[in-house]
N, C-alpha and C positions, 0 to 999 in steps of 0.2 A: 549586855544589852546596848542599844543605841537610844540615847536621848538626843533630841534635836531642839536646837535654839533658832529661833526665827524672829525677824521683824514683822510686825503685823500692819504697818502703815504704809507709807510710800518711801520708806528708808530712813536713815538717821535717827533711827530710835536708841541708839546707844549700845548695840549689839555687842562692839567690841570689849567694852567695859564689863559686861554681863559675862560673856564667855571667860573673860580673865577671872571674874570672881569665882565661877564654877569649876574653871579647868583643873584644879588642885584636886578635885575630888574623882577625876577620870584619868585613864591610862592612855587614851588617844583622843586628840582633838583633829577632827577632819573637816575641811572646807569641801563644800559638795557642788557648788555651782558659782555663776558669775566671774567677773573678771576685775581689773584694776581700776573700773570706775568706782568700785566701792572703797569707801574709807572708814576704817574702824580705829575709832580714836581711844587711846588708853593713856592713863596718867600713872607714872611709876616713879615713886619718890618725888613727886612734883614736877616731873619732867614728862612733857607731852610727847606720845608717840603715835604716828599714824600708820596703819597697816593696810596695804592694798590687795595683797594676794596671799601673803603667809599667815596661817591661822594664828588666832589670838592666844594659843596655848603656849607659844614658844618661851614664854617667860617664868615657865615652871619646869622645874628640873626633872619632876616625876613623870612628866608624859611625853609621848612622841607626838608628831603633827604630821598630817597628810594633805598634801593638796591633791584633790580628788579629780577623776576623769571628767566629771562635770564642769569643771573650771575652764576658762580661756586664759592661758598665760603670756604675758607680755615679757619676753626674755630681759629686755632693757630695764623695764619698771622692777622686775624681779630682782635682777643683780644689784640696783642701787638700794633696793630695800633690805636686801640680804646683808650688804656692806654697812647700812646703818644700824642695823641690829646687833650684827658683829661687833661694832664700835663700841656697844654698850657691855661687852664682856660676855655675849650669848655665843656658845659654841652650837651653831646650827647643823654643823656635820653629824652631830650625835643625835638630834632630835627632830630633823626635818626630812621628809620623804616625798617624792613627786610621782604620782602615776604616770606610767609610760603612755597612758590613752589621753592624757590632758592635750587639749587642743592648744596651738601655737598662734599668737597674734604677729603677724608678719608687717613690715613698715607700709605695703600697699593697702593693708586693712584700714589704716589710720586716714589715707588718702581717700579711700572709698566712703568711709564714714563721713568725712568732710565733704565730699563732693555731693553725696546722697542728702545730707542735712540742707546744704545750700540750695540744691534743686527743689526742696520743698517749700522754700520761702517763708510765708507767713504761717504754714501748716506744719513747720519743723517740729520734731519731736523733743528737742531739748537734749540731744545727745551730748555726752562728755567728750566725744571725738576721739576716743581712746581705740577705736577698732572693734569694740565688742559685737556690735551687730553684724558686721562682715564676717568675723572669724566665725560665729555661730551658723551664719549663712553657708559658709563653706565647709562646716561641720555636717549640717543636714543635707547639704548638695554633693556630700562625699568627694570634697576636693581637698580637705584641709590637712595641714601638717600637724603631727602630733610629737609630743616630747621624745616618744621612742624612735622616732625619725632621726633626731640629732645623732644618734649613735650609728646610724648607717653611713656606708662609704659614699653614697650616692645622694647625700643629703642637699648638696648645691644644686644637682640636677632637679631635684624634686622641687626646690624652692624656686628656680628659674622658670619651671613650668607653671607654678602657680602664679608667679609675678606676671608673667606674659598674659596669663587670663585676666588679671586685674588690670592691667595697662589697657586691654581691649575695652574693658567696662568703663575705665576711666575716660577713654576716647569717646565713647557714647554719651558722656557727660559734658564733652569739650572741656574737660578739667585737667590741667598739669599741677604737678606738685614736684619740686626737686627733693627726691628721696635720698639723695647719696649720702649725706650726713646721718640719716635715720639708718640706711644699710649698714653703714660702718660700724655704728653703735650695736646694731643687731648681731652681727656676725661676731664681735667680740663677746657679747652677751650669750650667744650660743655656745662658744667655746667655753665660757663659764659654766653653762649648764651641764655640760658634758662630764663636768667633775661633781654633780650632785648624787644624793641618793636617789636614782630613778629606779622604781620599782613596779612590779605587776600589782597594781592597786587593789583590785578586787581580791586577789588571793591574800594580799598583805593584810587588809583590814578583815576579811573573814577567818584567817588563822588567828588573828588577835581575839577574835569574838569567841571562836572555838576553844581558844585557851582560858575563857572566862575573864577577858578583858573588858573594860568599859570604854564606851566610844560616846563623846559629844560630837555631834554633826552640827556645823557652824554655817549658817546661811549668810547671804549678801543681799543688798538691796531689801526691798520690803514685799509684803505679800500683794499689795494692791499694785505692784508693778510686774506680777506674774504674767508672762507672756499669753496664757490661756484665759485666765480669770480677773487679770487686773483691768486697768482703765485702757483698754486696747484702742487705738495703736499706740498710745502714749505709755508704753511699758518696756521692760527690759526685754532681753532675748532668750531668757532661760526660765527654768521652773523653780520659783522662789518658795513654793509651799513644801510641807513635809513630804509629799510624794517624791519631789526631786531627790531626797536622799538616797532613795533606792537606786535610781539610774545614775545618780552622780558619783555615787561610791561603790556601786556594784554588791549592795546587801539586799537580802529579802525582806519582805514587809514584817515578818514574823519577829525581826530582831528590834523593831521599834517600840520603845517603852513610853517614856515621858515626852511631851511636846511643849516646850517652854516658849511662850509668846512674849516678845518684848514690844510694849507701847509706851510712847510719850504719854505725859499727863495732858497734853494738847496735841495737835496735828502740825505737821510741815510737809512741804513738798518742794523739791527742786526742779526746774524746767517746765516744760509745758504739760497741758492735760488738765481734765477735770478735778475741781477740789471743792466739793459742796460747802463746807465750813470756813473757807478762807475768808479772812477779815481784811478788808481794804481800809481800815479805819485806824485811829490812835491805838486801839487795843491790839490790833494785829502787830502794828509797830513797836509796841510795847513788849509783847510776846518775843518778836524778832530780837530786840535790843536786850532784854533780860536774859533770855536763854542763848544769846551769841549765836544766832541761827544763821551761820555761814557754812557752806560746804567744805567738808574735811580735805576732799580731793580737788574740787574745782575753785573753792572761794565763794561761789555765787551765794548771793543772799537768798534765804528760804523763804517760801511763801508759808504764811502762819495762819492758824485757826484754831477753833475749839475742837475738842475730841470729837470724833464721830462714830458713835455706838453702833450706827448701822453697818458701816463698813468694817468696824472692829468685830462685830458679831458674825459677819459673812467670812472674814478670813480665818477667825478661829474654827467656825464650822469646817471650812475646806481643809485645815490641818489637822483637825483633831485635838486642838490646843487643852491642855491638861491643868495648867497654870500659868498666871499671868505675872510679868514683871513690870512695874512702872517707873519708867525713868523721869528725871528732871522735874520731879514734883515740886522742888524748891522754887521753880521759876514761877508758879501760881502764887508764892507768897506776895507777889506785887499787885495783886487784885483784890479789890473790895467784894467783887462778885465773880465767879466762874460759871460756866455752862457747859453741857453736854448736849449733842444732837441725839436725839431719841427716836427720830422719824424724818422721812422726807415727805414733803408735800409736793406731789407732782400732779398739774391737770386739775388742781381742787380736791384730790384724794390723798389721804396720808398712808404711807407704807413703811414697814420696817424691813424692806428688802431692797438690795441694789438692783437697779433696773438694768437691762440688757446692755444700754449703751449710754453711760453716763455723760458723754459728749453731747448727746441731742436732748436729753431731759432736762428740762428747765426745773432746776430743784430748789426749794426754799427749805432749808433746814428746820425741823421742829426742835426747839431748845427746851431744856429744863435748867432754871438757874439755882445755884446754891451760894449760900453765904460764904464770902472768902474767909481767910484767916490773916490776922495781922502779925501772927508770930513768925519770926524768922526760923525756918525748919532746918536749915543747912547744918546746925549744930547738934540736932538731934541725933540720938544714938541707938534708939529702941522704938520699934513700931508702936508700942503701947504709949511712948510720950508724944506722939504726933497729936496736933490740935484737934478736938472734937470735930470741928467744921471739916477738917481734911478726911477724918475717918468716915463721916457721912457722906461725903463724895466717893469715896473709895467703896463704901457698903452698897451704895447705887449701882456703881459699874459691876460689882459682883452679882447683884441681884438681877440685873439686865441680862449679863452674859452667861449666868449660871457657872462661873468658873472663879476660883480664888484668886485675889490679888495677893499672891505669896509673898512678893518682895516689892520693896519701893526704894528707889534711889533718889537721894536727896542732894547729890553733889558728885563732882567728877571723881573723887579718891575711891580706891577699892574699899575702904571701911565704911563709905558712906551708902551701905545697901542694908537696908533694914528688913529683917525677915520676921514674917508675922508670926 
């Protein structure tokens, strides 16, 4: 069967660490969407490792890892990441595979991303400028290059055709970028890719399933950034919900079993877009400082606020979440009082539903306050030993969501995950 692990907020929920925690229980870890704008941070023996494209199961000898067709892959970023992991003594030639239908990010995708963002002015999306959006646009526009194409003798011809199309588009923006250095890196990385384990991803993973192997599907970004159901247009370019597993890996819905949703004990967001519970005061700054809320990929400071149960219930509904994992609970140790948004007040009426367009809605969150806990919880090693005040906080979330908080993470290390 396939279990799915998703972020339920606006990304940065700590999914990488949670995948790493569960990975030892599975035969295959498969990344099903997104690009190198995602940053999954893990700590191994005290050493910080940030993964951008490679699945978070690569540090487990017992499982293989698949980059699925729903991903967009930047060859340059991939090669750098591959070399970083190999330097840690991991033999990726044994346990890493790439689906041949995975789309490729080319240098002019990055230029188009930059041009498009600049053209938006004050309405910019907050793109990481990694070329993700333009790569997905070429995918749906049926112009894209795929990993399988690097094995074709006419790859350079295919590349030049796509490049010329992009240069015409850049001319429409009146935007020029010297991509010669990017291209040199790109073709070096493409040659590197040719030596990878490139497989027919859909047959690869279905053969594993039919042989009785277990799969953990790993998502990137967060559910509120889903291209259909997120805070459009301030969203990513792929399906970040559990539905994306089927098209992003080539598996039928019948294989999906558990859907594990990851949420922080509070909320963060990077870039532009609506954020109903954002705090612009000392409390928000304390959340950012205590939680070290700066992007793993970009280094940008994250916007911070209290947990939004309205949005969380919405994303759990969309993905059929069966159990919750709460990360960074220890960050709330710093607060005498903590709050949860239980509703939205819009035009004088209270609702528990996410409106059609969060951008236009003047939302006033309805909060429920809880007494904080003065105990430092980072050293706690069992769920039962957590402070009663934290248990009350968790119990309310479970009651509101109708889903168990099955795990609580109280620090960055692998052993700082407490099972209920």
